[in-house]
C-alpha positions in Angstrom: 0.0 -0.2 0.0 1.0 3.7 -0.5 2.4 5.2 2.6 -0.4 7.1 4.3 -3.1 5.5 2.7 -5.7 3.4 4.9 -5.6 -0.5 4.9 -8.2 -3.0 5.9 -10.9 -1.6 8.2 -9.2 1.8 8.2 -10.7 2.2 4.6 -14.1 2.4 6.3 -13.0 4.7 8.9 -11.4 7.0 6.4 -14.5 7.1 4.2 -16.8 7.9 7.2 -14.4 10.7 8.4 -14.5 12.1 4.8 -18.2 12.0 4.6 -18.9 13.4 8.0 -16.5 16.4 7.4 -17.9 17.0 4.1 -21.4 16.9 5.4 -20.4 19.4 8.3 -19.1 21.9 5.7 -22.3 21.6 3.7 -24.5 22.2 6.7 -22.4 25.1 7.9 -22.7 26.5 4.4 -26.5 25.8 4.1 -27.1 27.6 7.5 -24.8 30.5 6.5 -25.8 31.4 3.0 -26.5 28.5 0.8 -26.7 30.6 -2.4 -23.0 32.1 -1.9 -21.8 28.8 -0.4 -22.6 26.2 -3.1 -21.1 28.6 -5.8 -17.9 29.1 -3.7 -17.7 25.2 -3.1 -18.2 24.5 -6.8 -15.3 26.9 -7.8 -13.0 25.4 -5.2 -13.7 21.8 -6.3 -13.4 22.4 -10.0 -9.9 24.2 -9.3 -9.1 21.4 -6.7 -9.9 18.4 -9.0 -8.0 20.0 -12.1 -4.9 20.4 -10.1 -4.8 17.2 -8.0 -5.7 15.0 -11.0 -3.1 17.0 -13.3 -6.0 18.1 -15.4 -7.7 14.7 -15.5 -4.9 12.5 -16.6 -4.3 11.0 -13.0 -7.9 11.0 -11.8 -8.7 8.6 -9.0 -4.9 8.4 -7.7 -5.1 12.2 -7.7 -8.3 12.4 -6.0 -7.1 9.9 -3.4 -3.8 11.7 -2.7 -5.5 15.1 -2.3 -8.4 13.9 0.0 -6.3 11.5 2.2 -3.0 10.2 1.3 -1.1 13.6 1.3 -1.9 14.3 5.0 -1.7 10.6 5.9 1.9 10.5 4.3 3.0 13.5 6.2 1.4 12.3 9.5 3.4 9.1 9.1 6.6 11.0 8.5 6.3 12.7 11.9 8.2 9.4 13.4 10.9 10.0 10.8 11.4 13.8 11.7 13.1 14.4 8.4 15.4 17.4 8.2 15.6 17.5 12.0 14.9 21.3 11.9 14.8 23.4 15.0 11.5 24.3 16.6 12.0 28.1 15.4 12.4 27.1 11.6 9.2 28.9 10.5 10.0 32.0 12.4 12.9 32.2 10.1 10.9 31.2 6.9 8.2 33.9 7.8 10.7 36.7 8.4 12.7 36.0 5.2 9.8 35.6 2.7 6.3 36.6 4.4 7.1 39.6 6.4 3.9 41.4 5.5 1.5 38.9 6.4 3.4 37.9 9.5 3.8 41.5 10.9 0.3 42.7 9.9 -1.2 39.4 10.9 0.1 39.8 14.5 -1.1 43.4 14.5 -4.6 42.3 13.2 -4.7 39.6 15.9 -4.2 42.1 18.5 -6.5 44.7 16.9 -9.4 41.9 16.5 -8.8 41.0 20.0 -9.6 44.3 21.4 -12.3 45.1 19.0 -13.9 41.7 19.6 -14.7 41.1 15.8 -15.9 37.5 15.5 -14.6 36.9 11.9 -11.2 38.6 12.7 -10.8 36.4 16.0 -11.7 33.2 14.0 -8.9 34.1 11.4 -6.5 34.9 14.4 -7.3 31.6 16.1 -6.8 29.7 12.9 -3.5 31.4 12.2 -2.2 30.9 15.7 -3.3 27.3 15.8 -1.9 26.5 12.5 1.4 28.1 13.4 1.6 26.2 16.7 0.8 22.8 15.1 3.4 23.1 12.4 6.0 24.4 14.8 5.3 21.3 17.2 5.3 18.9 14.3 8.6 17.0 14.0 8.7 17.3 10.2 9.4 20.9 9.2 9.9 21.6 5.4 10.2 24.7 3.6 7.2 23.9 1.2 5.0 23.7 4.3 5.5 27.5 4.9 2.6 27.8 2.3 0.3 26.1 4.8 1.6 28.2 7.7 1.2 31.6 5.7 -2.2 31.1 4.3 -4.3 32.2 7.5 -1.9 35.0 8.1 -2.4 36.2 4.6 -6.3 36.3 5.3 -6.0 37.5 8.7 -3.7 40.5 7.5 -5.8 41.0 4.5 -8.8 41.7 6.7 -6.8 44.0 9.0 -5.6 46.1 6.3 -9.0 46.1 4.7 -10.4 47.6 7.9 -7.5 50.1 7.9 -8.5 51.3 4.4 -12.2 51.8 5.6 -11.0 53.9 8.6 -9.7 56.7 6.1 -11.6 59.3 4.8 -9.7 59.7 1.6 -11.1 63.2 0.6 -10.4 64.7 3.8 -6.7 63.2 3.9 -6.1 64.5 0.4 -7.3 67.9 1.0 -5.2 68.2 4.1 -2.0 66.8 2.5 -1.9 64.1 5.0 -1.6 61.6 2.2 2.3 61.9 2.9 1.7 59.5 5.9 1.6 56.7 3.1 5.3 57.8 2.3 7.0 59.3 5.4 6.8 56.2 7.9 8.1 53.8 5.2 10.8 56.4 4.5 11.9 56.1 8.1 11.8 52.3 8.0 14.1 52.2 5.0 16.5 54.9 6.5 16.6 53.1 9.8 17.4 49.6 8.1 20.1 51.3 6.2 21.5 52.9 9.1 21.7 49.7 11.1 23.1 47.8 8.2 26.1 50.4 7.9 26.5 50.5 11.7 27.0 46.7 12.1 28.9 46.3 8.7 31.5 49.0 9.6 34.5 48.8 11.8 33.8 52.3 13.7 31.0 54.6 14.1 29.2 56.6 11.5 30.8 58.8 9.1 29.7 62.3 8.5 27.4 61.5 5.5 25.8 58.9 7.6 25.3 61.1 10.6 23.5 63.5 8.0 21.1 60.6 7.2 20.5 60.1 10.8 19.4 63.9 11.2 17.2 63.7 8.1 15.6 60.3 9.3 14.8 62.1 12.8 13.3 65.1 11.0 11.0 62.8 8.7 10.0 60.7 11.9 8.9 64.0 13.7 7.1 65.1 10.6 5.4 61.7 10.3 4.3 61.8 14.0 3.1 65.3 13.6 0.8 64.4 10.7 -0.4 61.3 12.7 -1.3 63.6 15.7 -3.2 66.2 13.6 -4.9 63.7 11.2 -8.5 62.5 12.2 -7.9 60.0 14.9 -8.3 56.7 13.3 -6.9 57.9 9.8 -3.3 58.9 10.9 -2.2 55.5 12.3 -4.0 53.8 9.6 -2.4 55.6 6.7 1.0 54.9 8.3 0.3 51.3 8.6 -0.8 51.2 5.0 2.3 52.8 3.9 4.5 50.2 5.8 2.2 47.4 4.2 3.2 48.6 0.8 6.9 48.8 1.6 6.7 45.0 3.1 4.7 43.8 -0.1 7.4 45.1 -2.2 10.1 43.6 0.0 8.0 40.2 -0.3 7.7 40.7 -4.0 11.4 41.1 -4.5 12.2 37.9 -2.3 9.6 35.9 -4.2 10.9 36.9 -7.7 14.5 36.3 -6.5 13.6 32.9 -5.2 11.5 31.7 -8.4 13.5 33.3 -11.3 17.1 33.1 -10.5 18.3 29.9 -12.4 22.0 30.1 -11.9 22.2 28.9 -8.2 23.7 32.1 -7.1 21.2 32.9 -4.5 21.1 30.3 -1.6 17.5 30.3 -0.7 16.0 28.8 2.6 13.3 27.5 0.4 15.5 24.9 -1.1 15.5 21.7 0.8 17.2 19.5 -2.0 17.0 20.9 -5.5 18.8 20.1 -8.8 21.5 22.4 -9.9 21.6 24.5 -13.0 24.2 22.1 -14.5 21.7 19.3 -14.8 19.7 20.5 -17.8 22.8 21.7 -19.5 24.2 18.2 -19.0 21.1 16.9 -20.5 21.2 19.2 -23.7 24.8 17.8 -24.1 23.3 14.2 -24.2 20.9 15.1 -26.6 23.4 16.5 -29.0 26.1 13.9 -28.7 24.7 10.6 -27.3 21.0 10.1 -27.5 20.0 8.5 -30.8 17.2 9.8 -32.9 15.6 6.4 -32.9 15.5 4.2 -29.9 17.6 0.9 -29.9 17.2 -2.4 -28.1 19.9 -1.4 -25.5 20.1 1.9 -23.7 22.4 4.5 -25.3 23.2 6.5 -21.8 23.7 5.0 -18.4 23.1 7.2 -15.3 24.3 6.5 -11.9 21.1 5.6 -9.7 22.4 8.0 -7.1 21.4 10.8 -9.6 17.9 9.6 -10.0 16.6 12.5 -8.2 16.3 14.9 -9.8 17.8 13.9 -13.2 15.0 11.5 -13.7 12.8 14.6 -14.5 14.8 15.7 -17.5 15.0 12.0 -18.9 11.6 10.7 -18.1 10.8 10.4 -21.9 14.1 8.8 -22.7 13.4 6.3 -20.0 10.1 5.2 -21.5 11.8 4.6 -24.7 14.9 2.9 -23.0 17.4 5.2 -24.5 18.4 6.3 -20.9 18.7 3.8 -18.0 19.6 4.3 -14.4 22.1 1.8 -13.1 23.6 1.1 -9.6 27.2 1.5 -9.8 28.0 0.8 -6.1 30.9 -1.8 -5.3 30.4 -4.6 -2.8 30.6 -3.2 0.7 29.4 0.3 -0.3 26.2 1.5 1.7 23.2 0.4 -0.4 24.9 -2.0 -2.4 22.9 -5.1 -3.6 23.4 -7.8 -6.1 22.1 -5.9 -8.9 25.0 -3.3 -8.6 27.9 -3.4 -11.0 30.7 -0.8 -10.6 31.5 1.0 -13.9 34.6 -0.1 -15.8 36.4 0.3 -19.0 34.2 -2.6 -20.2 30.8 -0.8 -19.4 28.9 -0.6 -22.7 27.4 2.8 -23.2 27.8 5.6 -25.5 27.8 7.8 -22.5 27.9 7.8 -18.9 26.9 9.9 -16.0 28.7 8.9 -12.8 28.6 10.3 -9.2 32.1 11.7 -7.9 32.3 8.5 -5.8 32.0 6.2 -8.7 34.0 8.2 -11.5 36.3 6.5 -14.0 39.8 7.7 -14.2 41.7 4.9 -16.2 43.6 5.5 -19.2 41.3 3.3 -21.4 38.0 4.9 -20.2 39.5 8.4 -20.8 40.5 7.3 -24.4 37.1 6.0 -25.1 35.2 9.1 -23.5 35.7 12.7 -22.8 35.3 13.3 -19.2 33.6 16.7 -18.1 33.1 18.0 -14.7 32.7 17.9 -11.7 29.4 19.4 -12.0 26.8 20.1 -9.3 23.9 17.5 -8.9 21.9 18.2 -5.7 22.1 21.2 -3.7 21.0 21.7 -0.1 20.9 25.1 1.8 23.6 25.2 4.5 21.3 25.9 7.3 23.0 28.6 8.8 20.2 29.4 11.1 21.1 26.6 13.2 22.8 27.0 16.6 26.3 26.1 16.2 27.4 22.7 17.3 23.8 21.7 18.3 23.0 18.2 19.1 19.1 18.1 19.5 19.0 14.2 19.6 21.2 14.4 22.9 19.3 17.4 24.2 16.3 15.7 24.2 12.6 16.1 23.6 9.5 16.6 25.6 7.4 13.5 26.2 9.3 11.6 23.6 7.7 13.7 20.8 10.4 14.7 18.3 8.8 18.1 17.5 8.7 19.6 21.2 12.0 20.5 22.5 13.2 19.7 26.0 13.8 22.5 28.4 17.6 22.2 27.7 17.0 22.7 24.1 15.1 25.9 24.8 17.7 27.0 27.2 20.4 26.6 24.8 18.7 28.1 21.9 17.8 31.4 23.8 21.2 31.6 25.1 22.3 31.7 21.5 19.7 34.1 20.6 20.8 36.5 23.3 24.4 36.2 22.1 23.5 36.9 18.5 21.3 39.8 19.4 24.3 41.6 20.8 26.7 40.7 18.0 27.4 43.0 15.2 28.8 40.3 12.9 25.3 38.4 13.5 23.3 41.1 12.7 25.5 41.9 9.6 24.9 38.4 8.4 21.2 38.4 9.0 20.5 41.8 7.3 22.9 40.8 4.4 21.2 37.7 3.8 17.6 39.1 4.0 18.5 42.2 1.9 20.9 40.8 -0.7 21.0 36.9 -0.1 24.8 37.3 0.8 26.0 34.1 2.5 29.4 33.3 3.2 28.7 29.5 3.3 28.5 27.5 0.1 25.6 25.1 -0.8 26.0 21.6 0.6 26.3 19.7 -2.5 26.7 16.4 -4.5 28.8 16.2 -7.6 29.0 14.2 -10.8 31.1 13.6 -14.0 29.8 13.1 -17.5 31.5 10.9 -20.0 30.8 11.8 -23.5 31.8 10.5 -26.9 35.0 11.9 -28.3 
């Protein structure tokens, strides 16, 4: 059975749970506003089914995966605690990529708690419980940041909507207080600049930087004056909206940099294990020099099985027509060896080979037969510089045997480290350098490979 799927009598229980939850959702929608609810539900399920079934090409397995198996698999993985991430992992992820929903989500929770807004409190509870659940879960992965962020996005969106409604825009424009959309944001940008200059310099500020301090102070005073003289709810609301626009820009830059930088130059926390930019280049070289136009009975290219992920993505069609095959090249005694493994040698029959660094060929015969290129980067892992140096969380222990809940000793060591970092110029320089520019003085953790192409 697929990991996470119900077996035996569990299938009946799973079915009853799905029907019960679906029925409760439908009942809630009927009692709330059936005319709106069923239309929203229809839109949701159409999108959901199209995505989970890969637009209908994987129908029943996709439905099964989306309704039950995906969550079931994740629950099963809690015993494995893959990644072994610290409890504060999602604090790091939110601060790097999702400052807007995090900052205004927290502000919104406080606002709705004071105001007593029922819907706002529901969103705040959802955000808080989700964050707590994923923080206590033992398996923490970068892609799960989406699940953590979603309720914060809705919470911060409602709060910002309330701020917009508190502003009488005609009055504000007539009085010139629309500058509050700009001045507080300018103060924030200037303050970050000054802190960055302070922690990255050897001494104190230079003359020009003291000028920036003076101008920042004047702008802050002007902003405070405008907030004070604006109609009471509107001044603070305008300042908040201006900062929100600034954080939206920060998040947009971070998202664009993470999604559209293809040369591996930016070391992103979102990367758990990803293929390097060398892999598609190597595939194109195989297409040019080794892959035949018409498939034969034997594969033309043999690839080290240790490269299966993620190179399989590029050669999935070639695997289907048997022009590329993954082989185990481990020697007896190597970890993971089995009777089907056969180390690569000068006698290996293939027009081209891709071998991990551990299995490379270097004899004169093989180098006469092939043109060796490399080493190239295969898998990349983020170097996890947010961890406490020399930590050993297994030895430090967990509460009640649950690997997602740290022991008192872990908490003590972590907060001692946080205290040291908070007073260290070097740490602040590294934090700001990474958040602003993705500067990191530690390279990727990586695996490497060689290509052997026809001469």
